[in-house]
N, C-alpha and C positions, 0 to 999 in steps of 0.2 A: 179084925184086920189091925193089924199093928201099928200105932200112933207112930208116925215116921218126923214130926214136927216137934222139935223143940225150942225153950224160952231159951236165950242166953242173949248177951250182950258181945256188938262186934263195933269192928272198926270200919267206920263208912267211909272210902274218900269220891271226891266230884272234884270237875272241871267244870268251874263258871266264871263267863266271863277273862277267858284264858287265865286262869289261876286256880293251879291244886290245892284243894280244901281236903282233910283228914278231920271226920268229927269220930272221938273213941268214947268210948263203953256207950253206945248206941241200941237201945232194946231193941230185939227181934225174933222175928219164930224161925228157925233153921229146918232146913229139913236135912235129917240124917244119912239119906241119901246121896243127894245131888250138893249140897253146899248152900243152897240155893235160899236168899237173902228174904226175909217181906217183914215191911213196916207197917206197924198202923197211920192211921193219916193226920193222926197225933201228932204220932211221933217225925215223919216226914214234914209235917207244920212247925214243929221245932226247929228242924235241921236248916230249913229255909232263913227261919228269923235268928237263928243261930250267925248265918253266912251274907244276910241281906242287913241283918240291923247294925251293921258297925262295930258291934262287942269285939273288942279285944280277945286276941286268940291267948290260950293258958301257954301257948309255948308256940316258939315256929322252928320246922327241921330243915333240912338243906335236902333237895330231890336230887338226886342224876336221873336223867333224861336222853337216852338212846332212841334215834332212829331206827328202823328195822332194816330200812335196804342195805 
C-alpha cells in the first residue's frame, strides 16, 4: 500500500475568543489524497501556548471578511 501521508509545514488558522489567528510554519502530517492536516499533541499544545500566552505576534495582517448571504 502506498503511503499517502507526508511531513510538511503548513499555515494554521483558528478563531479564538472572536479573533482570527494565523500560525505559520506549523509541522503537520498531510494526506496527499485529501489535503487533510494532522498535528501531533505537542504541536497542538505549542499552538495553544502561542495564542493564549500573550506573546507578541511576529506580524499583523489585515483580513477581508464577507457574509455568505
